[in-house]
N, C-alpha and C positions, 0 to 999 in steps of 0.2 A: 578573333572572336567568332564562335560559331553562331548559327541562327538562333538556337534556344537561348544563349546568353545575351544576344542582342535584344531579344524580345523581353527578357527579364529586366535588363538595365533600362531599356526604353520605358517600360511600365513604371519602374521606380522613379525615373526622372519626371515622368508626367505627374506622379503624386507629389513629388517635391515642389514642382512648379505650382501646382494647385494650392499647396500650403503657403507658399511665398507670396501669394496675391492677396492675402488678408490684410486689411488695413489696420495697423496696430494702434492708431489713435482711438479706435473704437473700444479697445480694451480698458481704457483708463477712465471711463464714465463711472461715476459712483453707483453702487448698487443700493437698493432701497429695501427697507424692511418696514412694512405698514401692518399694524395689528388688525386682526379681524378682516382680512381680505381673502378672496378665493385663491386656491392653488392654481397656477397657471402652467399647463402642460402643452408643450408643442409637439405635434405629430408630424410624421414624415409622409403620411398618405392622406389623400382626399377621402370624403365620404360619398355614398351613393345617393342619399336623399330618401331612400326607403328604409324606415326604421324597423321593419319586420326582421327579427334575428334569424329567421329561416330564409330570408330572401337575398342574402349576400354571403360572400366569403371575404370581406373586406376587413383587414386587420385593424384599421383605425376605428371602425364601428364596433368590432369586437371588444377593443380596449374601452370604448365608451360604455359598452354594456357592462363591463366589469365594475364600473363605478355605480351604475344604476340598478342592474338586475340582480336577482338572487338565484343561487344554484343549490341543488340538492346537497352536493358535496364540492369541495375544492381540492385540487390536486397540486400540492406544492412542487412536485416533480424535481426535486434535488437529486444529483447524481448518486448520492450515498443511499437514497431510498426512493427510487423513481416510481415505485407502485403505491406510495402512500396516498390515502385520501382522508380528508378532514370534513367532518359533518358540518353542514350549514343549515339548510332548510330541512334536511333529514336528520334524525336523531339516531337512527338504527337501520341497518340494511341486512337482511338475513336471507340466505338461500334456503328455502323450504324443501326444494329437491332440485334436480338437474334443470327443470323447466319453469320453476316458479321462484320468484324473488319477492320478499316482503319488505316494504319501505315504510318505517314509522316517521311521521312528520312532526316538526316543531309547531307548538300551538302559540297563539298570541302574536302572530306575524301578520301585518297588513300590507297590502299593495299601496303604492303612492296615491291612487285615487280613493283610497279608504276601504276598499273591498278586503274582507278577511281572507287570508291564504288558507286553502283547504285542499283536500285530496282531489277534488274535481279539477283543480288548476293543473296538477301533475298529470292526471289522465289526459286532459285536453292538450297539454304541451307535448306528451309522448306521441299521441295519435296525430296531432298536426305536424309535428317535426318529421314524421315518418312518410308523409305523403310523397309520392314520387315526383310531383311537380315542384317541390321545394328546391331552390338552388343549392342550399346547404344540406346535403344529405347527411343525417346524423346516426340513425338507428340501423341495426344490422339487417333489417328487412322492412318491407313496406308495412303499412298499418294493418294489412290483413294477415300478417304472419305472427302477430302477437295480440293478446288481449289484456286490457287494463281494467281491473275492478277495484272498487272502493268500499270495503266493508263498513267503513265509518269515515268521519270527516278527516281523520288524521292517519289513516292506514291506506296504503296503495299495494295491490299484488299485480306484478306483471308475470303473464303466463306465455311462454314461447312455444308451447307444445305444437301448435299449428305450423310453425316455421321450422321446427325440427333442430333448432340451434339452442345452446345453453343460455339460460337466463342470466348467468354470471357476465355476459357481455355488457348488461346494463350497469354494472357496478362502476366501470371506468367511464361509461357514457354520461353517468349522472353528473359528472364534473364539467360536461361540455356545453349542453344547451341550457340557456337560462329559462327559468320557469315563467311562463306567460299566464296571464289572468284568462280563466275560461271564458269570461265575458268578452274579452277582446278577440279570442279565438273564434267565438261564435259568430262574430261580425265578418269573418273571412279576411283574405289577404289584402282587400282594398279598403278595409275599414281602419279602425284605430291603430292597429298593429303597424301599418305602414306610415302613419302620420306622426307617432311620437312613441317613446319608450315608457312603459308602465311597469315598474319593477318593485321588488321588497328590499333593495340595496340601500346603502348609506347615503346616496345622493339621488335627487329628484331631478329628472329632465325638465328644463324650463323652456328653452327655445334654441333654434338654430339661427344664428345671426351671421350671415356670410359664411366665412371659414371658421366661425367660433361656435362650438357647442357649449351652451351655458347650462350648468347644473347647480342646485342649491342643496344644502344639507337637509336631510329628511329627519325632523325631530322625533319621529316615532319608530325609528330604526331599532329593531329588536335588541341590538347590542349597545344601544345608547346613541345619542345625537353626535355626529362627528364634531371634531374640534375646530375644523375650518369651516367657514360659512358656505363654501361652494367650490366647485371645480370649473375652470374654463379650459376647454380642450380645443386647441386651435391647429389648423392645417397650416404648416409652413413648409413649402416643398423644397426649399434650398437648404442644404445641410450646413453651409457656412452661416446663413442667416439664423438658423436655429442656435448655433453655438454662440454667435455674438450676442443674441438676445439673452442667453443664460449669463454670459460674462458681464453684461452691463445691468443685470438685475430685472430685466423685463420678463424673464421666464424663471419658473422654479425648477422644472424638470424638462429635459429633452431626450429624445430617443434616437436610436439608429446612428450612433457616433462613427464617423470614419476613423481609421487607425491613426492618422496623423493628427486628428483632432483630440484623441486620447492623449497623445504626447503633449499637446498644448495645455489641455485642461489639467493634466497632472501637476503642472507647474503653478496653478492657480490656487492660493490658499483658501479661497472662500468657496471652492467647489470640490464636490466629491463625486466618485464614480461607482457605479454598480455594474458588475460583470457577471453574466449568468450564461452557462451553456443552455441553449434554448431547445425547445421542442421543435424547432423549425430546421429542416434541411433546405439547402438551395439546389434547385434542379436545372438542368438543361432538358426541357421537355421536347421530345420529338413528335411532330405531327404524324402519328401512325395511321391516320385516316386518309392519307394521300401519298402518292409517290414523291420521292423515292424511299421515304421512311416507313412505308408500309411493308417493306422488306427488313426482317430483323437483322439480316447480315449487314445491310447498310448502316443501320442503327449502331450495331456493335462495332463496325469499322469505325464509325465517328467517335465512339467512346474510346477506342484504342488510340485515336489521334490526339487525345487530350492529355497533356501532363498535369495532373491535379496537384502535384507538389509545387509546380510553378504558380498555380493559382493561390495556393496557400501562402507563398511568399508575398503576394500582393495584399492578401486579406490580413496578414499579421495577426493582431489580437482579436480581430472581428470574426474569425472562423476557427474551427477545429476539424481535423481530418476525419473523414467517415467513410466506412466501406459497407454501406447499407442504405436502403431506401427510407429508412426511419431514423430519427435522432436516438442517440445513446440513452435518452431518458424515457424512451417509449418501451412498452412491454414487448419482449421478445427480440430486442436488439442483440446482434452479435456481428463480428466481423465476417462477412460472407467470403468463403475461401476463393470462389470464382469470380468475385466482383471485377469488372473490366479494369485493366491497368494500362498505362501508356506503353504501346507496343507498335511502333510504325510497321514493322514486318507483317504482324497479324492484321493490321489495318489494310495493307495492300493485298494480302492473300484474300481477305473477305470481300473487298472491292472487286477483285478480279472474278471471284466465284459468283458474285452477284451480277456480273456482266459490265462492270465499270472499271476496267483495268486503269490504274493510275487516276481514276476519277473521270476518265473520258466517258462522255455520254450522259453524265449527270446533268439535271437541269440547274439553272441559276437558283441559289438557295438564299432565303432570307432568314436572318437571325434576329429576333425581336427582343429587346431589353429595355429597361427603364433607367431613369436617372433621378436622384434626389431622394429616393426611398431606401432601397437596400444599399449598403456600403459597396463601393468599388465595382458596381455592375459594368459601367463603361470600360473601366481599366481592364478587368479580367475578361470582358466580352471581346475587347480588341485582341487580347492574347489568344483566346479560344478561336476566333476568326483566323488569325495568323497561323495558328497551329494546324487548323483544318485545311486551310489553303495550301499549306505545305505538303499535305498528303493528296491534294488533287480535288478537294471539295470546293466548288465555286461558291463560296460564302460571302454575302454582304451583311454587315452589322447595321441594324436600324435602332438607334438609340432614341427613345421617346419619353416625353413627360409623363407623369404617373397616370393622369386621367386617360390619355390616349392609349397607353399600354394596357390599362385595365379593360378598356373597351374591346381590345384585340386578343384578350387572353384565352378565351375559352373556344373549345372545339365547336363546330357547327356543321350542318349538312354540307358534304363536299370537302370537308376539311377546314380547320381554322386558318386565319390569316398567317402567312409566313410558313416556315418549315420547322424552326426551332424557336422556343420561347424560354427566356429566363424567368423564373418565378420561384418563390419559396412557398412552404405550406405549413402553417403554424396552427395547431389545435390543442387547446388547453386540457388535455386529458392524456393519460398513458396509453389509451387505446390505439393500437397500430392501424386498425381498419379505418380509422378516420383519414388516414393517408392511403393505405394500400388499396382497400375496397373502393374508396371514393374515386381513385384515379385509374385503376387497372382492372376493374370489373366492367364488362360490357354494358351492364345496366346503368353505369354512371359515367365513367371514362373522362369526364371533366375536361382536362387540357390536351392530353395526348390523343384522345379519341380511339384508343385501341379496342378491338374486338377480337378476342382469342379464347377459344373454347377451353384450351388446357389451363390457361390462367384462370378463367372462370371456375373451372372445377377445383383447382388448388385453393382458390379463395373461399369457395364454399366448404371445402374440407376443413380448413382451419376454423372458419366461423362456427361450423357444426360440431366441433370437438366437444366431448363431454365435460371437460374441466379446463382450467386455466393452464395446467401443466401439459395437457394433451394439445392445447392450442400452441404452446411454446414449441413442442416437438414438431407440429405440423408446419408452423411458420419457419423454423430453422432448418428442418430437414427436407422441406418440399418447395413451399411457396418462394422463399427468398432466393435460393439457388436458381429457380426457374426464371424469376425476374431478372437475375444477373445474366442469364443467357438470351433472354428476349429484349432486354434493355429498352422498354418503352420510354424511359427517361434515364438520365444519368445524374445521380446525386453527386453534386460537386463537393460539398462539405456541409457541416453543421454549423449554423449561425451561432455567434456568441452575442447576446444582446447586451449592448452597452449603453447605459443611461447616464447622463450627467445631471447633477442636481446641486442647488445651493446648500451649503453646510447647515443652514437654518432649517431645512426640510428633515423633519425627524419622524420615524415611525411609518414610513411608506414601504409597504411590502410589494415586491414585483414578482410576478409569476413568470415562468419561462416561455410563455407565449406572448408576453408583452402587456397583459392585463395588470392592474395595480389595485391594491387594497389601501385606500386612503382613510379608512374609518377611524383610525386613531392618529392620523397625521397631524402634526403641529408645524407651524412656520417660524418658530424661535421668537 
């Protein structure tokens, strides 16, 4: 048995051992069905405690926002029609010319605090979300690169003439940032925005009770009051506990199923599964802001050391192969011809060229990953570590619980903690720049910390294109192949979102970023 087969079988055995440790007695507790009770949703990630939607990139809070907040449009992002948008708070979006976009708004909508929804709220949201100090960078430029005017209470015009980029960028972005109340925005980041959610969605934020976010049905929701009286969204960090809670009826919906859990739940007559190709890719982010990964040759050598087909064997139904830095349901996706493939010889050539023959002279490297949130991170992290060690990279894997991993995730002066970080990036819009510009432009850089003038120019070129088709050509012909050469991160695969739910849960629509529409959900 060669080294690669040993690694493959060892990983599979570990997965089987983990499955065998489940206590079967737990499975036979009777499920309950109680009328007029909240929907119970178990999350795999903790929350930050700051409710400002622009102040975090935490998926669990984004999912909560999906219940509470309103959006101008929603993007179902199904593979058969990834560019589709559905109107919600907007009723019409029209390109007046290359730099002006007109948005007509729905009348008769109110925020949960009773304030009527108007154009001033969209203007305030756009301008606040574009501030450069906001952790969640949303719009294609800072607030001084576009102008928002409100001819009347239900019309918004976005003008991007000052920024030089097309106003069409806002079409996809309208599905991403929830609309905030202008009153809340005026109070600033330390005011009500950070203390609670105030939206126009079907459920109203009530309180945070430990790990439980409590929401209740909003009777004045413009589509009609929801059928369930509320939603309780709870953080449960252990994947097995989430599954057992579903099986014994303590939970209605759980997320982020492990592949072996799928096999178990498929045998349960009272449980159904939802599988979606997600908007999220999983990445190995290189800390480009410090040695040795400030050298693109070392990054590319590391990419050539990793056999992604072996990772896919571990992921099973929870992942799909991808050869791009964005998901297949993002605008502009294609298989990049020069995307790094497993190639030990090229790995060694690049290491020698960079001055590290066979890895000699490389510093000790830390690879940071999480456990309990994303499926199989520990298992494929061990595999990646072993494959890199095989090529001479002195790598140590550090598996952390979710909160500790979150704290170490982002770049900082002098370089972020560790040298490589495992993390996905999920954005509820077909807009590719929510991934590409967020991470690879030197004005943002987020996790990898890269500063590269050529990449900046390529990102600016595609952003400034005069039409969506011109953007597609720039993305596919210039930016994406350049990223494959410079490899600031290696996209390992596209996540498949797998949710488990009781059969009694009917009418729950799940978006490929993990948000849910429960406005018409019933519990049987």
